[in-house]
N, C-alpha and C positions, 0 to 999 in steps of 0.2 A: 556658607556654597562650600563644596566639594572641589579644592584645587586641581590644576590637573597634575600628576606627578614626572618628575625625570624619566623612568622609566615608561613612562605612558609615552613620554613627548620619542625617547628611546626607540620605540617600537610602531611608534605612527613612520620615523623616517625610517626603516629597516622599510614598513609595507610600503612606503615609496620608494624607493630603494633611495634613497639618498648615503649620504655621508655626515658625519656631522660631527663636531669635537665635540669633547667634555665643557668647552666653555660655550658653543653653539648650545647647548642639549638646557645649560644654565636659563641663558636668554630668550633661545623657543619658550621654554618652559612659560618663562613670565611672560613674552609677549600672548601666547593662547592662555593662559591664564584670564588674563585681561580680556579679552578678545567674548571668550567663553561666559566671564559676570557680563556685557556686554547684553549682548545674546541675550540671556538670562533676564535679564533687564527688561528687556524688549518684549519677552512674552511675560511677563510680569503684568504688561501696562496692558494687555489684549483681550478686553472684555468679551465676556461674553456674549454680552446685547447687543456689541460693535460686529457689523457685518466685512466681511471678507473684503475687500478691493483689492482695484489694480493698480487702480490710479487712483489720486489726492483729490482728484476732481472729478465730477461728475461729464462724461463724452459723449457727446454722438455723433453717429454718420454725416459727414459735411459730403458726399460724394452723393450723385444724382443717383438716380433712380437707373435701373438699367433698359431700356426701352429697344422697339426690337427697331430698325430703321432699313431703308431699301441704298443697299448699298451704291458705289461708286462703278458705271462699267468698264469694261475690262480694258477697254482702250484706252480710256481714257488717264485709266492710272500707269496705263505703261507710257503714255501719253510722254511724261515725266520724268522717265525713267531716263538716264543717261547710258544704258542698251537692253535691250529686250531680243527676245528669244525663244520662237514657239509659244508667244503667249504668255512666258516669263519673264523677268527678274533676273540678267547676265550680271554674271559677280565675277570676279578673277581669284582664279585658283587657289587655294591658300595649303593647303597638301599636295603631297604630290603622291595620289591615288589615282589610280584609271580613273574612266568615266567608267 
């Protein structure tokens, strides 16, 4: 398996606009190499007969179906509001804009 070189790390650092020292280049090269090896191992495990999944266990929809139902009358809804005006909820102004 190919390892990532110090020059490749320096190139990646330049692309990411990161200022790294020579000591950091050596450290990052080793760390990135470990990460790349781990990713390669995952790629080796994946088999053609295993379908890709987003979750390790099957999920089912636990929500109820959308069903059209009659709405509450406007007067009943507004009766519970702290303040109403022109058949709408009245709320405090939060922006300094003209109406």
